[in-house]
VOGU-3710 file (C-alpha; in Angstrom, 3 decimals, decimal comma):
1> maeterrtmt> 15,571/147,471/-77,853  13,324/150,520/-78,439  10,702/151,395/-75,804  7,868/150,854/-78,304  9,182/147,348/-78,968  9,274/146,636/-75,238  5,520/147,169/-75,040  4,795/144,897/-77,985  4,051/141,190/-77,626  6,505/139,297/-79,868
11> scdfliiggg> 5,279/135,983/-81,240  7,464/133,037/-82,251  7,276/129,288/-82,679  9,832/128,431/-79,979  10,718/130,554/-76,962  14,000/129,431/-75,360  14,624/130,490/-71,758  18,342/130,597/-71,004  21,253/131,572/-73,229  23,907/129,151/-72,013
21> iagasaafel> 25,183/126,336/-74,188  21,963/124,285/-73,836  19,684/127,125/-74,880  21,994/128,466/-77,595  22,513/125,087/-79,271  18,822/124,151/-79,122  17,835/127,576/-80,460  20,219/127,107/-83,390  18,770/123,708/-84,277  15,144/124,817/-83,859
31> aafgsvvlve> 15,685/127,898/-86,028  15,823/125,516/-88,998  12,189/124,579/-88,276  10,539/127,844/-87,210  10,918/131,256/-85,615  12,952/131,334/-82,404  13,479/133,868/-79,631  16,112/133,186/-76,974  15,761/135,165/-73,729  18,648/135,521/-71,264
41> resqpgyhst> 18,386/137,095/-67,797  21,995/138,365/-67,794  23,532/141,070/-69,970  25,370/138,418/-71,987  24,543/134,773/-72,753  26,675/132,127/-71,073  27,643/134,206/-68,046  27,164/131,410/-65,505  28,063/127,737/-66,097  28,976/127,907/-69,792
51> grsaalytet> 31,594/130,589/-69,218  33,213/128,682/-66,337  33,833/125,271/-67,898  36,974/123,144/-67,654  36,568/122,787/-71,432  37,434/119,150/-72,068  35,697/116,846/-74,532  35,923/113,311/-73,164  33,861/110,331/-74,276  34,495/108,390/-71,054
61> ygnqairalt> 33,061/110,964/-68,616  29,594/110,481/-67,138  26,995/107,727/-67,212  25,861/105,734/-70,246  23,417/108,398/-71,484  26,063/111,119/-71,191  28,686/109,050/-72,988  26,272/108,314/-75,846  25,392/112,007/-76,234  29,079/112,917/-76,155
71> vgsrafydgv> 30,033/110,399/-78,837  27,082/111,606/-80,878  28,408/115,181/-80,726  31,884/114,499/-82,118  30,990/114,620/-85,826  29,442/118,069/-85,461  32,458/119,482/-83,623  34,880/117,930/-86,099  33,058/119,503/-89,041  32,426/123,118/-88,030
81> agagfsehpv> 35,819/124,714/-88,760  35,582/126,968/-91,784  31,886/126,231/-92,215  30,638/129,588/-90,926  30,425/128,320/-87,345  34,062/128,870/-86,386  37,148/130,048/-88,249  39,311/127,360/-86,649  38,846/123,893/-85,121  36,890/123,958/-81,863
91> ltprgvllig> 38,551/120,734/-80,642  42,323/120,370/-80,248  44,263/117,326/-79,008  44,852/116,931/-75,276  44,237/113,393/-74,018  43,143/112,538/-70,497  44,664/110,238/-67,890  42,444/108,794/-65,174  45,052/107,979/-62,563  44,762/105,751/-59,526
101> rddqraaldh> 46,690/104,648/-56,477  47,102/100,989/-55,604  43,907/101,096/-53,517  42,002/102,463/-56,530  42,697/99,591/-58,936  39,060/98,449/-58,861  37,942/101,958/-59,828  40,433/101,968/-62,715  39,111/98,617/-63,933  35,537/99,920/-63,806
111> afqagsvltp> 36,490/103,126/-65,645  38,121/101,113/-68,409  35,209/98,710/-68,798  32,657/101,543/-68,958  34,719/103,854/-71,146  35,741/101,300/-73,732  32,151/100,381/-74,684  31,761/103,360/-77,043  35,418/104,440/-77,203  37,635/101,519/-78,225
121> svrvltaaet> 40,805/103,659/-78,242  40,768/103,725/-74,419  43,454/101,567/-72,807  44,950/100,701/-69,433  48,482/101,908/-68,556  50,975/100,535/-66,081  52,579/102,832/-63,517  55,702/103,192/-65,670  53,659/104,049/-68,776  51,633/106,563/-66,784
131> lrmapmlrpd> 54,749/108,318/-65,505  56,185/108,578/-69,002  53,051/110,433/-70,095  52,735/112,447/-66,889  56,232/112,972/-65,456  54,901/115,571/-63,023  53,324/112,803/-60,908  54,989/111,272/-57,850  56,197/107,728/-58,648  55,059/106,487/-55,229
141> yvagavwepd> 51,524/107,829/-55,799  50,539/106,230/-59,101  49,699/102,538/-59,616  48,320/102,949/-63,130  45,879/104,848/-65,295  43,204/104,677/-67,960  44,315/106,606/-71,035  41,843/108,259/-73,413  44,020/109,510/-76,296  41,201/111,182/-78,218
151> amdmdvhaih> 40,050/113,501/-75,420  40,210/117,074/-76,687  40,352/120,630/-75,420  37,226/122,561/-76,388  37,168/126,215/-77,422  34,088/127,036/-75,374  33,912/130,661/-76,496  34,033/129,687/-80,187  31,435/126,945/-79,690  28,974/129,103/-77,763
161> hgylrglrar> 29,334/132,097/-80,059  29,184/129,857/-83,116  25,751/128,698/-82,004  24,595/132,253/-81,272  25,918/133,505/-84,599  24,264/130,592/-86,396  20,983/131,313/-84,622  21,023/134,905/-85,858  21,949/133,766/-89,373  18,838/131,571/-89,367
171> ggriatdael> 16,661/134,520/-88,380  16,524/133,869/-84,642  16,463/136,657/-82,082  18,323/137,039/-78,780  17,052/139,221/-75,920  19,447/139,930/-73,032  18,697/141,531/-69,648  15,445/139,617/-70,037  14,799/138,215/-66,569  11,618/136,159/-66,548
181> lgltrrdglw> 8,788/137,818/-64,583  5,752/135,751/-65,544  4,819/132,668/-67,566  1,218/131,673/-68,242  -0,601/129,406/-70,706  -3,776/130,601/-72,414  -5,425/130,211/-75,806  -2,924/127,530/-76,841  0,127/129,743/-76,250  2,628/130,482/-73,529
191> htetragsys> 2,700/134,187/-72,664  5,918/135,392/-71,125  6,756/138,658/-69,414  10,420/139,624/-69,128  12,310/142,800/-68,279  13,121/143,111/-71,995  9,608/142,635/-73,345  6,708/140,239/-73,742  6,688/137,073/-75,842  4,251/134,371/-76,838
201> apwvvnaaga> 4,857/130,923/-78,325  3,200/127,502/-78,473  6,411/125,979/-77,097  8,556/127,163/-74,191  11,938/125,445/-73,823  13,223/125,590/-70,251  17,014/125,789/-70,645  17,541/127,948/-67,568  20,325/125,887/-65,974  20,418/126,361/-62,203
211> wadtvaalag> 17,148/128,298/-62,445  15,224/125,589/-64,364  13,030/124,552/-61,425  12,387/128,252/-60,716  11,172/128,724/-64,289  8,921/125,692/-63,902  7,421/127,224/-60,753  6,565/130,386/-62,676  4,690/128,135/-65,121  2,756/126,598/-62,219
221> lapiglvpkr> 4,685/123,303/-62,293  6,176/121,501/-59,308  9,984/121,134/-59,285  11,500/117,900/-60,554  14,394/117,873/-58,094  17,212/119,589/-59,984  20,134/120,499/-57,714  22,714/123,167/-58,629  26,149/122,165/-57,320  29,144/124,437/-56,965
231> rtaitfdpvf> 32,433/123,525/-58,619  35,656/125,387/-57,845  38,611/126,049/-60,137  41,977/127,766/-59,849  44,878/128,569/-62,153  48,512/128,647/-61,082  52,143/128,257/-62,154  53,598/124,971/-60,831  56,851/125,300/-58,882  59,271/122,364/-58,990
241> dpertspgqa> 61,914/121,602/-56,397  65,244/122,181/-58,210  66,607/118,987/-56,656  63,627/116,945/-57,851  62,858/118,625/-61,143  60,582/116,566/-63,331  62,202/115,820/-66,690  58,935/116,687/-68,395  58,177/120,078/-66,877  59,389/121,944/-69,974
251> gmphwpmvcd> 56,680/120,169/-71,918  53,876/121,455/-69,671  51,772/122,946/-72,518  51,507/119,431/-73,962  50,713/117,580/-70,744  47,481/115,561/-70,815  44,636/116,373/-68,499  45,152/114,380/-65,293  42,099/113,273/-63,279  41,865/111,192/-60,140
261> vdetfyfkpe> 39,791/108,135/-61,065  37,451/108,798/-58,125  37,154/112,436/-59,266  38,645/114,134/-56,222  40,846/116,454/-58,310  41,954/117,207/-61,858  44,336/119,556/-63,629  45,260/120,475/-67,202  47,329/123,084/-69,052  45,378/126,243/-69,767
271> ggrllaspad> 46,703/129,507/-71,176  50,329/128,893/-70,133  49,353/127,872/-66,590  47,632/124,895/-64,997  43,889/124,876/-64,348  42,837/122,680/-61,438  39,787/121,728/-59,394  38,929/119,569/-56,367  35,948/118,324/-58,445  33,642/119,533/-55,673
281> etpsepcdaq> 29,877/119,138/-55,954  28,450/121,281/-53,153  24,668/121,810/-53,334  23,790/125,483/-53,746  20,879/127,778/-54,369  20,882/129,296/-57,868  23,330/132,209/-57,648  26,464/133,813/-59,059  28,751/131,192/-57,507  32,058/132,191/-55,937
291> aeeldvaltv> 35,056/130,094/-54,864  35,356/129,341/-51,156  38,698/129,208/-49,350  38,225/125,639/-48,072  37,671/124,305/-51,583  40,703/126,204/-52,880  42,811/124,736/-50,062  41,554/121,222/-50,835  42,558/121,673/-54,472  46,101/122,614/-53,500
301> drieqaclfs> 46,453/119,810/-50,950  45,176/117,024/-53,181  47,273/117,999/-56,165  50,456/118,499/-54,146  50,022/115,000/-52,687  49,978/113,553/-56,208  52,556/115,765/-57,943  56,228/116,690/-57,786  55,468/120,410/-57,944  54,087/122,797/-55,341
311> irrishrwag> 51,478/125,547/-55,641  52,762/128,749/-54,064  50,607/131,401/-55,692  47,143/131,159/-57,206  46,658/133,349/-60,241  42,894/133,163/-60,419  40,043/131,402/-58,613  36,380/131,051/-59,480  33,368/128,758/-59,198  30,384/127,788/-61,305
321> lrtfapdktp> 27,150/125,885/-60,832  26,557/122,538/-62,538  22,941/121,434/-62,234  22,070/117,755/-61,839  18,964/115,607/-61,828  18,987/112,966/-59,067  20,243/110,295/-61,498  22,784/112,662/-63,125  21,127/112,182/-66,520  19,927/115,300/-68,383
331> vvgpdsrseg> 16,228/116,127/-68,500  15,138/116,538/-72,117  11,507/116,266/-73,197  7,978/117,643/-72,972  6,248/117,914/-69,610  3,151/115,727/-69,630  1,494/117,957/-67,024  1,516/121,094/-69,135  1,073/121,405/-72,885  3,906/123,143/-74,721
341> ffwlagqggy> 6,394/123,119/-71,819  9,690/121,427/-72,734  12,574/120,657/-70,364  16,203/121,027/-71,451  18,020/121,004/-68,146  20,211/119,041/-65,744  23,271/118,877/-68,023  25,574/118,808/-64,994  29,201/119,170/-66,031  28,575/117,647/-69,445
351> giqtapamar> 26,681/120,427/-71,214  29,288/121,585/-73,694  30,666/118,194/-74,709  27,100/116,911/-75,311  25,590/120,108/-76,775  25,307/119,110/-80,458  23,602/115,782/-79,737  21,478/117,229/-76,934  20,275/120,053/-79,181  19,436/117,658/-82,024
361> taaglltsgk> 17,613/115,427/-79,560  15,549/118,363/-78,306  14,795/119,572/-81,835  13,775/116,083/-82,926  11,415/115,608/-79,986  9,907/119,070/-80,474  9,352/118,823/-84,215  8,709/115,154/-84,961  8,506/113,471/-81,584  11,569/111,373/-82,487
371> ipedltalgv> 15,271/111,379/-81,702  17,573/111,289/-84,779  18,410/107,727/-85,788  22,186/108,119/-85,488  21,715/109,018/-81,820  19,274/106,218/-81,052  21,827/103,829/-82,562  24,248/104,962/-79,848  21,682/104,287/-77,139  20,108/107,729/-76,671
381> saedlapgrl> 16,467/107,176/-75,712  13,542/109,475/-74,966  12,619/107,377/-71,932  16,023/107,838/-70,292  15,839/111,625/-70,725  12,132/112,258/-70,117  11,162/114,485/-67,145  8,481/111,960/-66,202  11,114/109,493/-65,002  11,753/111,784/-62,015
391> rad> 8,203/111,798/-60,702  4,856/110,011/-60,901  2,970/111,777/-63,704
//
């Protein structure tokens, strides 16, 4: 950006703060209704949580609001290949097994009852059926599973960049290295100072992820209790005991994702290796999260207890922050305490699988005050998502 442009106040209809999947998808949708500028504090959008996702689309993961938003996103993802958004499908078949020990049967029953409400293809498997689908598991560990056959791998890079490319095609602008320095309301507009320039807009959309409460503070608003939580991940090559070789290890690229029903670990094929996590949720300050040795060790221990293979060398380790509201439901809606301030935060670990429906919800509330009818039919409601539910307005 030229120095003369840096000194100029840029006006738009919607100023989006945060270039992760929430901000990018909302910016794309809003660009159909007015001028949009998306500002991102890092040198590239999606550096933090979006770029560190386990990348699975599953309609049984999360609470009722999350499941409804996920189901409501499927049609968009199924229709974008070859439509200028992505050159190839962004969802590919994987399937997910929620496995349980004998002492976890009640949790399996609950997972089935909750998951089958909006996803009738979900079914319960016996131990023998589970082992046929996941021959890497120890027979003495598994009592059964809940099988979601339509769970899909997501191409996160293609999805995120498809939204950014679509935003530009609709005339939207993206400013990187644009850390927020000030945010004030005057004369019916929000005036924003960033390291990349100054912007004004009647609407500010707070899609700043782990920094969302920090952005609110700059606007003079009290926090609503969002908590960033660290999640760890590793990749590795599984090593089987030659005397106990699993008959299915040659089919590793086609293994389903395997998750403990109480979410204490999961693993899935990824790039010729296995990606795994202890499903940790450790509260953290907003930061560039890094993996800690204890969490890496827990990942190895939990998975080796459940599987026939061992983990001798870790190829890569990392961590990301997933930001949650106290009730683990996203915060989407205008702030009643401050005109023109809109929350789009608290997506937790569900941001990418819910992005299309979440973005359409935000755009509907911002432009007409209503959520699209196909989403309300699934149970998505403004009241469940509103920031006011988290405090006494």
